[in-house]
CHARMM internal coordinates of N, CA and C (Angstrom, degrees):
IC EDIT
DIST 1 N 1 CA 1.4410
DIST 1 CA 1 C 1.5278
ANGL 1 N 1 CA 1 C 108.19
DIST 1 C 2 N 1.3149
ANGL 1 CA 1 C 2 N 115.47
DIHE 1 N 1 CA 1 C 2 N 140.17
DIST 2 N 2 CA 1.4617
ANGL 1 C 2 N 2 CA 122.08
DIHE 1 CA 1 C 2 N 2 CA 175.76
DIST 2 CA 2 C 1.5181
ANGL 2 N 2 CA 2 C 107.40
DIHE 1 C 2 N 2 CA 2 C -127.17
DIST 2 C 3 N 1.3200
ANGL 2 CA 2 C 3 N 116.85
DIHE 2 N 2 CA 2 C 3 N 126.73
DIST 3 N 3 CA 1.4621
ANGL 2 C 3 N 3 CA 121.91
DIHE 2 CA 2 C 3 N 3 CA 177.76
DIST 3 CA 3 C 1.5156
ANGL 3 N 3 CA 3 C 108.75
DIHE 2 C 3 N 3 CA 3 C -114.62
DIST 3 C 4 N 1.3158
ANGL 3 CA 3 C 4 N 116.59
DIHE 3 N 3 CA 3 C 4 N 122.42
DIST 4 N 4 CA 1.4620
ANGL 3 C 4 N 4 CA 122.01
DIHE 3 CA 3 C 4 N 4 CA 176.34
DIST 4 CA 4 C 1.5184
ANGL 4 N 4 CA 4 C 107.46
DIHE 3 C 4 N 4 CA 4 C -106.41
DIST 4 C 5 N 1.3312
ANGL 4 CA 4 C 5 N 115.96
DIHE 4 N 4 CA 4 C 5 N 112.03
DIST 5 N 5 CA 1.4643
ANGL 4 C 5 N 5 CA 120.94
DIHE 4 CA 4 C 5 N 5 CA -177.77
DIST 5 CA 5 C 1.5247
ANGL 5 N 5 CA 5 C 111.97
DIHE 4 C 5 N 5 CA 5 C -82.25
DIST 5 C 6 N 1.3093
ANGL 5 CA 5 C 6 N 116.63
DIHE 5 N 5 CA 5 C 6 N -41.50
DIST 6 N 6 CA 1.4557
ANGL 5 C 6 N 6 CA 120.74
DIHE 5 CA 5 C 6 N 6 CA -174.92
DIST 6 CA 6 C 1.5135
ANGL 6 N 6 CA 6 C 113.33
DIHE 5 C 6 N 6 CA 6 C -77.70
DIST 6 C 7 N 1.3122
ANGL 6 CA 6 C 7 N 116.39
DIHE 6 N 6 CA 6 C 7 N 163.89
DIST 7 N 7 CA 1.4645
ANGL 6 C 7 N 7 CA 120.10
DIHE 6 CA 6 C 7 N 7 CA -179.98
DIST 7 CA 7 C 1.5291
ANGL 7 N 7 CA 7 C 112.44
DIHE 6 C 7 N 7 CA 7 C -72.86
DIST 7 C 8 N 1.3133
ANGL 7 CA 7 C 8 N 115.08
DIHE 7 N 7 CA 7 C 8 N 153.59
DIST 8 N 8 CA 1.4627
ANGL 7 C 8 N 8 CA 123.86
DIHE 7 CA 7 C 8 N 8 CA 173.31
DIST 8 CA 8 C 1.5191
ANGL 8 N 8 CA 8 C 107.08
DIHE 7 C 8 N 8 CA 8 C -137.51
DIST 8 C 9 N 1.3025
ANGL 8 CA 8 C 9 N 116.12
DIHE 8 N 8 CA 8 C 9 N 171.34
DIST 9 N 9 CA 1.4575
ANGL 8 C 9 N 9 CA 121.05
DIHE 8 CA 8 C 9 N 9 CA 174.03
DIST 9 CA 9 C 1.5317
ANGL 9 N 9 CA 9 C 107.75
DIHE 8 C 9 N 9 CA 9 C -101.92
DIST 9 C 10 N 1.3187
ANGL 9 CA 9 C 10 N 116.74
DIHE 9 N 9 CA 9 C 10 N 159.09
DIST 10 N 10 CA 1.4642
ANGL 9 C 10 N 10 CA 120.11
DIHE 9 CA 9 C 10 N 10 CA -178.19
DIST 10 CA 10 C 1.5219
ANGL 10 N 10 CA 10 C 112.19
DIHE 9 C 10 N 10 CA 10 C -55.61
DIST 10 C 11 N 1.3236
ANGL 10 CA 10 C 11 N 118.37
DIHE 10 N 10 CA 10 C 11 N -39.94
DIST 11 N 11 CA 1.4646
ANGL 10 C 11 N 11 CA 120.39
DIHE 10 CA 10 C 11 N 11 CA -178.28
DIST 11 CA 11 C 1.5258
ANGL 11 N 11 CA 11 C 112.23
DIHE 10 C 11 N 11 CA 11 C -70.47
DIST 11 C 12 N 1.3373
ANGL 11 CA 11 C 12 N 117.90
DIHE 11 N 11 CA 11 C 12 N -15.72
DIST 12 N 12 CA 1.4619
ANGL 11 C 12 N 12 CA 120.69
DIHE 11 CA 11 C 12 N 12 CA 176.34
DIST 12 CA 12 C 1.5291
ANGL 12 N 12 CA 12 C 112.51
DIHE 11 C 12 N 12 CA 12 C -77.22
DIST 12 C 13 N 1.3160
ANGL 12 CA 12 C 13 N 116.67
DIHE 12 N 12 CA 12 C 13 N -24.16
DIST 13 N 13 CA 1.4692
ANGL 12 C 13 N 13 CA 120.34
DIHE 12 CA 12 C 13 N 13 CA -172.47
DIST 13 CA 13 C 1.5254
ANGL 13 N 13 CA 13 C 114.55
DIHE 12 C 13 N 13 CA 13 C -110.81
DIST 13 C 14 N 1.3215
ANGL 13 CA 13 C 14 N 118.53
DIHE 13 N 13 CA 13 C 14 N -19.50
DIST 14 N 14 CA 1.4648
ANGL 13 C 14 N 14 CA 121.47
DIHE 13 CA 13 C 14 N 14 CA -171.38
DIST 14 CA 14 C 1.5264
ANGL 14 N 14 CA 14 C 113.46
DIHE 13 C 14 N 14 CA 14 C -58.69
DIST 14 C 15 N 1.3147
ANGL 14 CA 14 C 15 N 118.47
DIHE 14 N 14 CA 14 C 15 N -51.57
DIST 15 N 15 CA 1.4707
ANGL 14 C 15 N 15 CA 120.74
DIHE 14 CA 14 C 15 N 15 CA -177.46
DIST 15 CA 15 C 1.5229
ANGL 15 N 15 CA 15 C 111.00
DIHE 14 C 15 N 15 CA 15 C -66.72
DIST 15 C 16 N 1.3261
ANGL 15 CA 15 C 16 N 116.52
DIHE 15 N 15 CA 15 C 16 N -42.24
DIST 16 N 16 CA 1.4653
ANGL 15 C 16 N 16 CA 119.92
DIHE 15 CA 15 C 16 N 16 CA 178.40
DIST 16 CA 16 C 1.5108
ANGL 16 N 16 CA 16 C 112.20
DIHE 15 C 16 N 16 CA 16 C -62.10
DIST 16 C 17 N 1.3332
ANGL 16 CA 16 C 17 N 116.45
DIHE 16 N 16 CA 16 C 17 N -40.25
DIST 17 N 17 CA 1.4610
ANGL 16 C 17 N 17 CA 119.51
DIHE 16 CA 16 C 17 N 17 CA 177.91
DIST 17 CA 17 C 1.5231
ANGL 17 N 17 CA 17 C 110.82
DIHE 16 C 17 N 17 CA 17 C -65.77
DIST 17 C 18 N 1.3182
ANGL 17 CA 17 C 18 N 117.67
DIHE 17 N 17 CA 17 C 18 N -40.15
DIST 18 N 18 CA 1.4672
ANGL 17 C 18 N 18 CA 120.53
DIHE 17 CA 17 C 18 N 18 CA 178.81
DIST 18 CA 18 C 1.5283
ANGL 18 N 18 CA 18 C 110.91
DIHE 17 C 18 N 18 CA 18 C -60.04
DIST 18 C 19 N 1.3202
ANGL 18 CA 18 C 19 N 116.63
DIHE 18 N 18 CA 18 C 19 N -44.29
DIST 19 N 19 CA 1.4666
ANGL 18 C 19 N 19 CA 120.55
DIHE 18 CA 18 C 19 N 19 CA 179.21
DIST 19 CA 19 C 1.5246
ANGL 19 N 19 CA 19 C 110.79
DIHE 18 C 19 N 19 CA 19 C -66.90
DIST 19 C 20 N 1.3304
ANGL 19 CA 19 C 20 N 116.69
DIHE 19 N 19 CA 19 C 20 N -47.04
DIST 20 N 20 CA 1.4698
ANGL 19 C 20 N 20 CA 120.76
DIHE 19 CA 19 C 20 N 20 CA -178.68
DIST 20 CA 20 C 1.5306
ANGL 20 N 20 CA 20 C 111.04
DIHE 19 C 20 N 20 CA 20 C -62.58
DIST 20 C 21 N 1.3276
ANGL 20 CA 20 C 21 N 116.85
DIHE 20 N 20 CA 20 C 21 N -44.89
DIST 21 N 21 CA 1.4616
ANGL 20 C 21 N 21 CA 120.84
DIHE 20 CA 20 C 21 N 21 CA -178.83
DIST 21 CA 21 C 1.5239
ANGL 21 N 21 CA 21 C 111.39
DIHE 20 C 21 N 21 CA 21 C -64.37
DIST 21 C 22 N 1.3219
ANGL 21 CA 21 C 22 N 117.15
DIHE 21 N 21 CA 21 C 22 N -41.37
DIST 22 N 22 CA 1.4622
ANGL 21 C 22 N 22 CA 119.47
DIHE 21 CA 21 C 22 N 22 CA 179.50
DIST 22 CA 22 C 1.5272
ANGL 22 N 22 CA 22 C 111.61
DIHE 21 C 22 N 22 CA 22 C -69.62
DIST 22 C 23 N 1.3205
ANGL 22 CA 22 C 23 N 116.89
DIHE 22 N 22 CA 22 C 23 N -17.03
DIST 23 N 23 CA 1.4736
ANGL 22 C 23 N 23 CA 121.71
DIHE 22 CA 22 C 23 N 23 CA 177.04
DIST 23 CA 23 C 1.5188
ANGL 23 N 23 CA 23 C 111.98
DIHE 22 C 23 N 23 CA 23 C -92.96
DIST 23 C 24 N 1.3284
ANGL 23 CA 23 C 24 N 117.29
DIHE 23 N 23 CA 23 C 24 N 0.86
DIST 24 N 24 CA 1.4524
ANGL 23 C 24 N 24 CA 121.16
DIHE 23 CA 23 C 24 N 24 CA 176.54
DIST 24 CA 24 C 1.5100
ANGL 24 N 24 CA 24 C 115.68
DIHE 23 C 24 N 24 CA 24 C 103.21
DIST 24 C 25 N 1.3324
ANGL 24 CA 24 C 25 N 118.48
DIHE 24 N 24 CA 24 C 25 N 2.35
DIST 25 N 25 CA 1.4648
ANGL 24 C 25 N 25 CA 121.03
DIHE 24 CA 24 C 25 N 25 CA 178.84
DIST 25 CA 25 C 1.5232
ANGL 25 N 25 CA 25 C 110.05
DIHE 24 C 25 N 25 CA 25 C -83.39
DIST 25 C 26 N 1.3149
ANGL 25 CA 25 C 26 N 115.56
DIHE 25 N 25 CA 25 C 26 N 167.41
DIST 26 N 26 CA 1.4576
ANGL 25 C 26 N 26 CA 121.69
DIHE 25 CA 25 C 26 N 26 CA 177.72
DIST 26 CA 26 C 1.5190
ANGL 26 N 26 CA 26 C 107.86
DIHE 25 C 26 N 26 CA 26 C -129.13
DIST 26 C 27 N 1.3278
ANGL 26 CA 26 C 27 N 116.40
DIHE 26 N 26 CA 26 C 27 N 133.57
DIST 27 N 27 CA 1.4587
ANGL 26 C 27 N 27 CA 121.24
DIHE 26 CA 26 C 27 N 27 CA -179.39
DIST 27 CA 27 C 1.5119
ANGL 27 N 27 CA 27 C 108.49
DIHE 26 C 27 N 27 CA 27 C -115.18
DIST 27 C 28 N 1.3337
ANGL 27 CA 27 C 28 N 116.33
DIHE 27 N 27 CA 27 C 28 N 126.64
DIST 28 N 28 CA 1.4605
ANGL 27 C 28 N 28 CA 121.92
DIHE 27 CA 27 C 28 N 28 CA -177.68
DIST 28 CA 28 C 1.5225
ANGL 28 N 28 CA 28 C 110.26
DIHE 27 C 28 N 28 CA 28 C -137.72
DIST 28 C 29 N 1.3187
ANGL 28 CA 28 C 29 N 114.72
DIHE 28 N 28 CA 28 C 29 N 169.41
DIST 29 N 29 CA 1.4592
ANGL 28 C 29 N 29 CA 120.84
DIHE 28 CA 28 C 29 N 29 CA 169.55
DIST 29 CA 29 C 1.5356
ANGL 29 N 29 CA 29 C 106.24
DIHE 28 C 29 N 29 CA 29 C -71.15
DIST 29 C 30 N 1.3231
ANGL 29 CA 29 C 30 N 119.22
DIHE 29 N 29 CA 29 C 30 N 159.85
DIST 30 N 30 CA 1.4642
ANGL 29 C 30 N 30 CA 120.14
DIHE 29 CA 29 C 30 N 30 CA 177.90
DIST 30 CA 30 C 1.5349
ANGL 30 N 30 CA 30 C 113.27
DIHE 29 C 30 N 30 CA 30 C -56.40
DIST 30 C 31 N 1.3229
ANGL 30 CA 30 C 31 N 117.10
DIHE 30 N 30 CA 30 C 31 N -26.93
DIST 31 N 31 CA 1.4673
ANGL 30 C 31 N 31 CA 121.83
DIHE 30 CA 30 C 31 N 31 CA 179.06
DIST 31 CA 31 C 1.5255
ANGL 31 N 31 CA 31 C 112.79
DIHE 30 C 31 N 31 CA 31 C -76.90
DIST 31 C 32 N 1.3462
ANGL 31 CA 31 C 32 N 117.10
DIHE 31 N 31 CA 31 C 32 N -9.64
DIST 32 N 32 CA 1.4615
ANGL 31 C 32 N 32 CA 121.02
DIHE 31 CA 31 C 32 N 32 CA -177.39
DIST 32 CA 32 C 1.5200
ANGL 32 N 32 CA 32 C 113.48
DIHE 31 C 32 N 32 CA 32 C 98.09
DIST 32 C 33 N 1.3285
ANGL 32 CA 32 C 33 N 116.63
DIHE 32 N 32 CA 32 C 33 N -8.90
DIST 33 N 33 CA 1.4608
ANGL 32 C 33 N 33 CA 121.08
DIHE 32 CA 32 C 33 N 33 CA 177.76
DIST 33 CA 33 C 1.5336
ANGL 33 N 33 CA 33 C 109.38
DIHE 32 C 33 N 33 CA 33 C -69.23
DIST 33 C 34 N 1.3227
ANGL 33 CA 33 C 34 N 117.80
DIHE 33 N 33 CA 33 C 34 N 155.49
DIST 34 N 34 CA 1.4716
ANGL 33 C 34 N 34 CA 120.20
DIHE 33 CA 33 C 34 N 34 CA 178.79
DIST 34 CA 34 C 1.5307
ANGL 34 N 34 CA 34 C 111.77
DIHE 33 C 34 N 34 CA 34 C -59.55
DIST 34 C 35 N 1.3097
ANGL 34 CA 34 C 35 N 116.09
DIHE 34 N 34 CA 34 C 35 N 146.57
DIST 35 N 35 CA 1.4591
ANGL 34 C 35 N 35 CA 122.35
DIHE 34 CA 34 C 35 N 35 CA 175.74
DIST 35 CA 35 C 1.5203
ANGL 35 N 35 CA 35 C 106.62
DIHE 34 C 35 N 35 CA 35 C -84.83
DIST 35 C 36 N 1.3363
ANGL 35 CA 35 C 36 N 117.39
DIHE 35 N 35 CA 35 C 36 N 116.08
DIST 36 N 36 CA 1.4618
ANGL 35 C 36 N 36 CA 121.98
DIHE 35 CA 35 C 36 N 36 CA -171.48
DIST 36 CA 36 C 1.5248
ANGL 36 N 36 CA 36 C 112.78
DIHE 35 C 36 N 36 CA 36 C -107.93
DIST 36 C 37 N 1.3220
ANGL 36 CA 36 C 37 N 115.46
DIHE 36 N 36 CA 36 C 37 N 155.81
DIST 37 N 37 CA 1.4560
ANGL 36 C 37 N 37 CA 123.68
DIHE 36 CA 36 C 37 N 37 CA 175.66
DIST 37 CA 37 C 1.5239
ANGL 37 N 37 CA 37 C 109.60
DIHE 36 C 37 N 37 CA 37 C -121.37
DIST 37 C 38 N 1.3274
ANGL 37 CA 37 C 38 N 115.64
DIHE 37 N 37 CA 37 C 38 N 172.23
DIST 38 N 38 CA 1.4766
ANGL 37 C 38 N 38 CA 123.63
DIHE 37 CA 37 C 38 N 38 CA 179.73
DIST 38 CA 38 C 1.5219
ANGL 38 N 38 CA 38 C 111.86
DIHE 37 C 38 N 38 CA 38 C 61.43
DIST 38 C 39 N 1.3338
ANGL 38 CA 38 C 39 N 114.38
DIHE 38 N 38 CA 38 C 39 N 41.14
DIST 39 N 39 CA 1.4567
ANGL 38 C 39 N 39 CA 120.32
DIHE 38 CA 38 C 39 N 39 CA 176.67
DIST 39 CA 39 C 1.5297
ANGL 39 N 39 CA 39 C 109.27
DIHE 38 C 39 N 39 CA 39 C -83.33
DIST 39 C 40 N 1.3179
ANGL 39 CA 39 C 40 N 117.23
DIHE 39 N 39 CA 39 C 40 N 170.64
DIST 40 N 40 CA 1.4631
ANGL 39 C 40 N 40 CA 121.10
DIHE 39 CA 39 C 40 N 40 CA 176.59
DIST 40 CA 40 C 1.5242
ANGL 40 N 40 CA 40 C 109.31
DIHE 39 C 40 N 40 CA 40 C -60.03
DIST 40 C 41 N 1.3396
ANGL 40 CA 40 C 41 N 116.44
DIHE 40 N 40 CA 40 C 41 N -45.46
DIST 41 N 41 CA 1.4586
ANGL 40 C 41 N 41 CA 121.53
DIHE 40 CA 40 C 41 N 41 CA 174.90
DIST 41 CA 41 C 1.5290
ANGL 41 N 41 CA 41 C 108.08
DIHE 40 C 41 N 41 CA 41 C -100.67
DIST 41 C 42 N 1.3200
ANGL 41 CA 41 C 42 N 117.42
DIHE 41 N 41 CA 41 C 42 N 133.03
DIST 42 N 42 CA 1.4623
ANGL 41 C 42 N 42 CA 121.10
DIHE 41 CA 41 C 42 N 42 CA -179.24
DIST 42 CA 42 C 1.5272
ANGL 42 N 42 CA 42 C 112.07
DIHE 41 C 42 N 42 CA 42 C -80.95
DIST 42 C 43 N 1.3229
ANGL 42 CA 42 C 43 N 116.84
DIHE 42 N 42 CA 42 C 43 N -0.13
DIST 43 N 43 CA 1.4589
ANGL 42 C 43 N 43 CA 121.81
DIHE 42 CA 42 C 43 N 43 CA 179.35
DIST 43 CA 43 C 1.5252
ANGL 43 N 43 CA 43 C 109.68
DIHE 42 C 43 N 43 CA 43 C -79.66
DIST 43 C 44 N 1.3382
ANGL 43 CA 43 C 44 N 115.25
DIHE 43 N 43 CA 43 C 44 N 127.58
DIST 44 N 44 CA 1.4685
ANGL 43 C 44 N 44 CA 121.28
DIHE 43 CA 43 C 44 N 44 CA 177.08
DIST 44 CA 44 C 1.5178
ANGL 44 N 44 CA 44 C 109.40
DIHE 43 C 44 N 44 CA 44 C -96.44
DIST 44 C 45 N 1.3239
ANGL 44 CA 44 C 45 N 117.73
DIHE 44 N 44 CA 44 C 45 N 140.95
DIST 45 N 45 CA 1.4553
ANGL 44 C 45 N 45 CA 119.62
DIHE 44 CA 44 C 45 N 45 CA 169.43
DIST 45 CA 45 C 1.5213
ANGL 45 N 45 CA 45 C 108.83
DIHE 44 C 45 N 45 CA 45 C -78.47
DIST 45 C 46 N 1.2975
ANGL 45 CA 45 C 46 N 118.80
DIHE 45 N 45 CA 45 C 46 N -163.98
DIST 46 N 46 CA 1.4582
ANGL 45 C 46 N 46 CA 121.17
DIHE 45 CA 45 C 46 N 46 CA 177.04
DIST 46 CA 46 C 1.5238
ANGL 46 N 46 CA 46 C 111.55
DIHE 45 C 46 N 46 CA 46 C -64.52
DIST 46 C 47 N 1.3444
ANGL 46 CA 46 C 47 N 115.92
DIHE 46 N 46 CA 46 C 47 N 167.77
DIST 47 N 47 CA 1.4612
ANGL 46 C 47 N 47 CA 119.95
DIHE 46 CA 46 C 47 N 47 CA 179.11
DIST 47 CA 47 C 1.5233
ANGL 47 N 47 CA 47 C 109.93
DIHE 46 C 47 N 47 CA 47 C -154.26
DIST 47 C 48 N 1.3133
ANGL 47 CA 47 C 48 N 115.20
DIHE 47 N 47 CA 47 C 48 N 164.75
DIST 48 N 48 CA 1.4607
ANGL 47 C 48 N 48 CA 123.15
DIHE 47 CA 47 C 48 N 48 CA 174.18
DIST 48 CA 48 C 1.5172
ANGL 48 N 48 CA 48 C 108.74
DIHE 47 C 48 N 48 CA 48 C -118.09
DIST 48 C 49 N 1.3075
ANGL 48 CA 48 C 49 N 116.59
DIHE 48 N 48 CA 48 C 49 N 138.16
DIST 49 N 49 CA 1.4553
ANGL 48 C 49 N 49 CA 121.91
DIHE 48 CA 48 C 49 N 49 CA 173.40
DIST 49 CA 49 C 1.5148
ANGL 49 N 49 CA 49 C 105.86
DIHE 48 C 49 N 49 CA 49 C -126.31
DIST 49 C 50 N 1.3357
ANGL 49 CA 49 C 50 N 116.67
DIHE 49 N 49 CA 49 C 50 N 117.94
DIST 50 N 50 CA 1.4560
ANGL 49 C 50 N 50 CA 119.61
DIHE 49 CA 49 C 50 N 50 CA -177.04
DIST 50 CA 50 C 1.5148
ANGL 50 N 50 CA 50 C 112.01
DIHE 49 C 50 N 50 CA 50 C -137.62
DIST 50 C 51 N 1.3119
ANGL 50 CA 50 C 51 N 114.47
DIHE 50 N 50 CA 50 C 51 N 148.97
DIST 51 N 51 CA 1.4584
ANGL 50 C 51 N 51 CA 120.57
DIHE 50 CA 50 C 51 N 51 CA 177.29
DIST 51 CA 51 C 1.5134
ANGL 51 N 51 CA 51 C 107.64
DIHE 50 C 51 N 51 CA 51 C -78.59
DIST 51 C 52 N 1.3133
ANGL 51 CA 51 C 52 N 116.14
DIHE 51 N 51 CA 51 C 52 N 138.53
DIST 52 N 52 CA 1.4591
ANGL 51 C 52 N 52 CA 121.13
DIHE 51 CA 51 C 52 N 52 CA -179.07
DIST 52 CA 52 C 1.5098
ANGL 52 N 52 CA 52 C 111.66
DIHE 51 C 52 N 52 CA 52 C -67.29
END
COOR INIT
IC SEED 1 N 1 CA 1 C
IC BUILD
């Protein structure tokens, strides 16, 4: 499991999420909600990346 507390931008996480997801990991908001892209603000809050 990897927990990122600090903010990132969408372009900082997109490639890493693609690799992690294709390897079987799941990336979510700390609340468990899906980690979304193409938001009004490109700033991401913290997130969790964990292997299923």
